Backbone as numpy.savetxt, mean C-alpha at the origin, in Angstrom:
# Nx Ny Nz CAx CAy CAz Cx Cy Cz
28.31 -12.32 -5.06 27.47 -12.95 -4.24 26.13 -12.54 -4.29
24.91 -13.15 -4.69 23.62 -12.57 -4.73 23.05 -13.06 -3.48
22.15 -11.91 -3.28 21.43 -12.31 -1.64 20.08 -13.14 -1.86
19.67 -13.16 -0.88 18.50 -14.27 -0.56 17.39 -13.52 -1.47
16.59 -14.46 -1.97 15.32 -14.40 -2.80 14.20 -14.97 -1.75
13.09 -14.23 -2.01 11.33 -14.83 -1.26 10.86 -14.89 -2.44
10.00 -15.83 -2.69 9.02 -15.88 -3.72 7.26 -15.87 -3.26
6.61 -15.47 -3.96 5.48 -15.36 -3.69 4.44 -15.79 -4.66
3.61 -16.45 -4.16 2.38 -17.23 -5.27 1.09 -16.52 -4.69
0.44 -16.16 -5.75 -0.78 -15.86 -5.66 -2.02 -16.38 -6.71
-3.03 -16.81 -6.19 -4.09 -17.29 -7.21 -5.18 -16.19 -7.41
-5.47 -15.92 -8.71 -6.35 -14.72 -8.84 -7.41 -15.45 -9.89
-8.80 -15.77 -9.38 -9.67 -16.61 -10.19 -11.07 -15.49 -10.25
-11.21 -15.35 -11.69 -12.13 -14.54 -11.90 -13.59 -15.29 -11.88
-14.44 -14.38 -11.20 -15.99 -14.94 -10.96 -16.96 -14.30 -11.43
-16.39 -13.42 -12.46 -17.38 -12.42 -13.17 -18.16 -12.82 -14.39
-17.79 -14.27 -14.99 -18.24 -14.39 -16.39 -19.77 -14.53 -16.50
-20.71 -14.83 -15.45 -22.06 -14.86 -15.69 -22.37 -15.85 -16.93
-23.44 -15.47 -17.66 -23.91 -16.46 -18.43 -23.05 -16.20 -20.32
-22.59 -15.16 -20.05 -22.00 -14.75 -21.25 -20.73 -14.59 -21.58
-20.01 -14.73 -20.67 -18.65 -14.33 -20.64 -18.30 -13.12 -21.13
-17.40 -13.11 -22.04 -16.65 -11.57 -22.41 -17.48 -11.43 -23.76
-18.55 -11.46 -24.39 -19.24 -11.50 -25.23 -19.37 -10.24 -25.86
-19.38 -9.20 -25.14 -19.10 -7.69 -25.22 -18.49 -7.00 -23.83
-18.05 -5.89 -24.17 -17.19 -5.00 -23.16 -18.24 -4.83 -21.69
-19.73 -4.97 -22.00 -20.36 -4.72 -20.96 -21.19 -5.91 -20.40
-20.79 -7.04 -21.08 -21.50 -8.34 -20.45 -20.68 -8.92 -19.33
-19.85 -8.59 -18.80 -19.08 -9.55 -17.83 -18.93 -8.75 -16.74
-18.98 -9.06 -15.60 -18.31 -8.29 -14.09 -16.75 -8.56 -14.21
-16.18 -7.55 -13.47 -14.88 -7.66 -13.23 -14.53 -8.26 -11.94
-15.37 -8.91 -11.10 -15.59 -9.42 -10.17 -14.32 -10.72 -10.34
-13.31 -10.50 -9.03 -12.70 -11.85 -9.22 -12.14 -12.27 -7.54
-11.49 -13.46 -7.37 -10.98 -13.37 -5.79 -9.42 -13.57 -5.93
-8.92 -12.94 -4.80 -7.35 -13.43 -4.89 -7.28 -14.37 -3.73
-6.57 -15.12 -3.98 -6.52 -16.30 -2.85 -5.17 -16.52 -2.86
-4.71 -16.43 -1.57 -3.42 -16.94 -0.92 -3.58 -17.90 0.06
-2.40 -18.95 0.14 -2.81 -19.89 1.55 -2.91 -19.23 2.73
-3.69 -19.88 3.14 -3.65 -19.75 4.89 -4.52 -18.60 4.98
-5.25 -17.72 4.09 -5.38 -16.59 4.37 -7.15 -16.20 3.67
-7.61 -15.63 4.31 -9.34 -15.46 3.50 -9.52 -14.32 2.26
-10.20 -15.58 1.35 -10.22 -14.60 -0.03 -10.36 -13.17 -0.12
-9.73 -12.49 -0.98 -9.84 -10.85 -1.14 -10.80 -10.62 -2.18
-11.91 -10.14 -2.02 -12.98 -9.76 -3.28 -12.44 -8.55 -4.06
-12.04 -9.15 -5.21 -11.28 -7.91 -6.32 -12.21 -7.69 -7.25
-12.03 -6.51 -7.66 -13.04 -5.98 -8.85 -11.58 -4.96 -9.65
-12.35 -4.29 -10.77 -12.06 -3.28 -11.01 -12.16 -2.00 -10.30
-11.77 -0.88 -10.73 -11.93 0.41 -10.33 -13.37 0.64 -11.07
-14.47 1.23 -10.32 -15.53 1.53 -10.63 -15.28 2.27 -11.93
-14.62 3.14 -12.47 -14.54 3.93 -13.51 -14.40 3.33 -14.74
-13.95 1.83 -14.43 -13.69 0.99 -15.24 -14.84 -0.49 -15.31
-15.71 0.22 -14.76 -16.81 -0.99 -14.86 -16.90 -2.00 -13.66
-16.21 -1.42 -12.10 -15.90 -2.41 -11.36 -16.81 -2.12 -9.99
-16.77 -2.81 -9.31 -17.62 -3.08 -7.95 -16.94 -2.17 -7.03
-17.47 -1.15 -6.63 -16.86 -0.37 -5.54 -16.87 -0.74 -4.16
-17.73 -1.98 -4.18 -17.44 -2.74 -2.67 -16.31 -3.78 -2.58
-15.54 -4.06 -3.76 -14.41 -4.95 -3.55 -13.35 -4.17 -3.56
-12.13 -4.73 -3.53 -10.94 -3.80 -3.76 -10.38 -4.00 -5.15
-9.70 -2.81 -5.70 -9.29 -2.70 -7.17 -7.77 -3.05 -6.54
-7.09 -3.52 -8.11 -5.47 -3.34 -7.75 -4.86 -2.33 -7.49
-5.48 -1.05 -7.94 -4.84 0.10 -7.66 -4.86 0.47 -6.20
-6.06 0.39 -5.45 -6.34 0.58 -3.88 -5.38 -0.18 -3.41
-5.09 -1.51 -3.78 -4.01 -2.50 -3.16 -2.39 -2.28 -3.38
-2.46 -1.48 -4.36 -0.95 -1.02 -5.22 -0.82 0.12 -3.94
-1.71 1.04 -3.75 -1.29 2.12 -2.79 -1.01 1.57 -1.54
-1.95 0.67 -1.11 -1.82 -0.08 0.37 -0.71 -0.89 0.55
0.08 -1.51 -0.49 1.14 -2.03 -0.38 2.34 -1.11 0.09
2.28 0.03 -0.74 3.36 0.80 -0.57 3.57 1.38 1.14
1.94 1.63 1.39 1.68 2.16 2.64 2.18 1.04 3.97
1.77 -0.23 3.46 1.99 -1.24 4.61 3.49 -1.44 4.77
3.95 -1.54 3.48 5.64 -1.91 3.45 6.31 -0.79 4.22
6.06 0.53 3.92 6.59 1.46 4.96 6.37 1.52 6.37
5.16 1.42 6.83 4.78 1.42 8.07 5.78 0.41 8.80
5.86 -1.01 7.94 6.33 -2.28 9.06 7.63 -1.97 9.02
8.35 -1.08 7.94 9.97 -0.86 8.04 9.91 0.33 9.30
9.24 1.26 9.32 9.31 2.18 10.38 9.16 1.80 11.70
8.14 0.54 12.04 8.12 0.15 13.22 9.36 -0.71 13.58
9.85 -1.60 12.49 10.95 -2.04 12.91 12.26 -1.26 13.28
12.29 -0.17 12.46 13.39 0.75 13.11 13.02 1.55 14.56
11.65 1.79 14.55 11.48 2.47 16.07 11.68 1.37 17.12
11.38 -0.09 16.84 11.99 -0.81 17.83 13.26 -0.87 18.06
14.11 -0.66 16.98 15.78 -1.11 16.94 16.19 0.04 17.90
15.49 1.42 17.23 16.18 2.54 17.96 15.90 2.87 19.20
14.91 2.53 19.98 14.65 2.62 21.23 13.26 3.61 21.23
12.63 3.81 19.78 11.24 4.64 20.00 10.07 3.81 20.39
9.29 4.03 21.29 8.09 3.24 21.58 6.93 3.86 20.74
6.42 3.08 19.93 5.21 3.82 19.02 4.61 2.92 19.41
2.90 3.79 19.90 1.77 3.25 20.60 0.71 3.12 19.40
0.87 4.09 18.51 -0.31 3.90 17.47 0.41 4.63 16.02
0.02 4.00 15.07 0.35 4.28 13.76 -0.85 4.55 12.79
-0.99 5.32 11.84 -1.94 5.57 10.80 -1.65 6.19 9.72
-2.00 5.59 8.52 -1.45 6.44 7.32 -2.83 6.90 6.47
-2.56 7.98 5.94 -3.30 8.39 5.10 -2.88 8.37 3.89
-2.83 7.58 2.89 -1.98 7.43 2.07 -3.07 7.51 0.49
-2.31 8.26 -0.58 -3.10 8.61 -1.55 -2.01 8.26 -2.80
-2.84 8.20 -4.07 -1.93 7.75 -5.15 -2.73 8.42 -6.44
-1.95 8.95 -7.41 -2.66 9.40 -8.62 -1.98 8.71 -9.58
-3.10 8.07 -10.63 -2.93 7.29 -11.69 -3.37 8.11 -13.00
-2.50 8.44 -14.05 -2.93 8.48 -14.98 -3.28 8.07 -16.32
-4.39 8.12 -16.97 -4.58 7.29 -17.88 -4.73 8.05 -19.06
-4.07 7.04 -20.35 -3.99 8.09 -21.36 -4.76 7.80 -22.59
-4.72 8.35 -23.42 -5.64 8.52 -24.36 -6.43 6.67 -25.09
-5.26 6.33 -25.12 -5.47 4.73 -25.72 -5.99 3.79 -24.61
-6.09 4.00 -23.51 -6.27 3.38 -22.21 -5.23 3.04 -21.36
-4.07 2.91 -21.77 -2.55 2.83 -20.91 -2.76 3.53 -19.93
-1.92 3.21 -18.76 -1.88 4.39 -17.68 -0.46 4.32 -16.88
-0.30 4.61 -15.95 0.80 4.24 -14.90 0.15 5.18 -13.66
1.00 4.80 -12.56 0.77 5.89 -11.18 1.82 6.78 -11.84
1.71 7.99 -11.33 2.55 9.14 -11.28 3.45 9.18 -10.36
2.43 9.15 -8.95 2.87 9.39 -7.68 1.71 8.85 -6.47
3.00 8.34 -5.39 1.72 8.02 -4.40 2.28 8.90 -3.05
1.29 9.15 -2.27 1.98 10.19 -0.85 1.78 9.26 -0.02
2.29 9.20 1.32 2.19 8.48 2.38 2.12 9.81 3.45
1.09 9.59 4.61 0.93 10.45 5.36 0.94 10.23 6.48
2.12 9.40 7.03 2.11 8.68 8.26 1.96 9.63 9.54
1.09 8.87 10.56 0.93 9.56 11.60 1.01 8.49 12.96
2.22 9.09 13.79 2.21 8.25 15.11 1.93 8.63 16.40
1.89 7.90 17.10 1.81 8.43 18.83 2.73 7.55 19.33
3.59 8.11 20.01 5.18 7.63 20.57 5.00 7.98 21.98
5.82 7.24 22.88 6.11 7.63 24.20 6.95 8.61 24.13
6.83 9.39 25.29 7.85 11.02 25.34 9.45 10.08 25.68
10.34 10.85 25.10 11.39 10.53 25.15 12.34 11.16 24.28
14.02 11.07 24.62 14.77 11.87 23.47 14.63 11.56 22.06
14.25 10.26 21.98 14.06 9.82 20.20 12.47 10.13 19.66
11.74 11.22 20.80 10.37 11.54 20.05 10.10 12.80 20.02
11.12 13.36 18.72 11.17 14.51 18.05 10.71 14.41 16.58
9.90 15.48 16.26 9.54 15.50 14.70 10.76 15.02 13.92
11.94 15.81 14.14 13.48 15.64 13.50 13.49 14.10 13.53
13.66 13.41 14.83 14.04 12.11 15.00 13.11 11.20 14.39
11.60 11.20 14.13 10.78 10.60 13.36 10.89 10.91 12.04
11.29 12.39 11.69 11.44 12.36 10.13 12.74 11.39 9.75
13.61 11.26 10.46 14.62 10.56 9.95 14.62 9.07 9.80
13.75 8.64 10.97 13.12 7.38 10.82 12.20 6.93 9.88
11.23 7.94 9.19 10.64 7.54 8.03 11.42 7.81 6.88
12.52 8.48 6.74 13.56 8.56 5.37 14.41 7.23 5.44
14.83 6.62 6.50 15.57 5.37 6.50 14.20 4.42 5.96
13.08 4.49 6.59 12.06 3.42 6.25 11.96 3.18 4.90
11.78 4.70 4.52 11.58 4.60 2.64 12.79 4.03 1.83
13.68 4.16 2.66 15.02 3.68 1.67 14.88 2.25 1.64
14.32 1.50 2.82 14.65 0.20 3.01 13.21 -0.51 2.38
12.24 0.22 2.07 10.66 -0.51 1.83 10.91 -1.28 0.72
11.17 -2.71 0.19 10.93 -3.30 -0.74 10.17 -2.80 -1.83
8.92 -2.22 -1.39 7.79 -2.02 -2.71 8.41 -0.47 -3.31
8.49 0.38 -2.33 8.93 1.53 -2.63 10.29 1.63 -3.67
11.33 0.88 -3.70 12.50 0.27 -4.06 12.03 0.03 -5.54
10.90 -0.46 -5.66 10.64 -1.31 -7.09 9.70 -0.85 -8.18
9.50 0.50 -7.81 8.58 1.17 -8.44 9.37 2.23 -9.26
8.67 2.91 -10.41 9.27 3.83 -11.10 8.79 5.18 -10.91
8.10 5.81 -9.87 7.84 6.89 -9.73 8.20 7.32 -8.34
7.93 8.66 -7.75 8.05 9.15 -6.79 7.35 8.16 -5.83
7.52 8.19 -4.45 6.68 8.02 -3.37 6.97 8.95 -2.35
6.12 10.07 -2.04 6.44 10.91 -1.11 6.07 10.32 0.40
6.91 11.10 1.05 6.53 10.72 2.92 6.50 11.91 3.29
5.06 12.25 3.76 4.92 13.36 4.69 4.41 13.25 5.94
5.18 13.03 6.91 4.41 12.79 7.94 4.05 13.76 8.71
2.91 13.38 9.66 2.12 14.36 10.15 2.88 14.33 11.93
2.80 15.61 12.25 3.63 16.12 13.43 3.22 15.01 14.59
4.47 14.49 15.20 4.41 13.57 16.25 3.51 13.94 17.24
2.79 13.27 17.75 1.52 13.23 19.17 2.24 12.29 20.27
2.70 12.59 21.16 3.11 12.03 22.40 2.07 11.27 23.02
2.04 10.15 23.44 1.03 9.40 24.16 1.13 9.81 25.44
-0.22 9.69 25.96 -0.42 10.49 27.52 0.10 9.47 28.15
0.65 10.09 29.23 1.34 9.48 30.65 0.55 8.51 31.39
């Protein structure tokens, strides 16, 4: 028996051709728009190291963000189911990408550093929070799809003011 499938469609449109297109490596902009139905356009470019526009989102940044978002959404789901009331959640995620001499590359790791504020209670311990993060990591669709280590280093719990 197979599981349910979910399909995703994204339109990516290059907007950086200018007057000369790809007549040379330096002749064109890396700017593009990521378009999804019923959502505002997401302005994309390459990383500034690869001649991109630093004011636009790079695929590498969005990749790290997707791992962080997926973990957060699973954590919040598991917290709600377990009875832990989370009031705030933030993550200072980082990723490392290695580029080889010929130009190809890959991510070697991503580290998530989630910080939560939760109501005081029997579930509001660093150990319980770590267990929820561990379970969320195991459930995250994106983390389960990558071929490198995604580390989760939770910041110690902050209890919400009464």
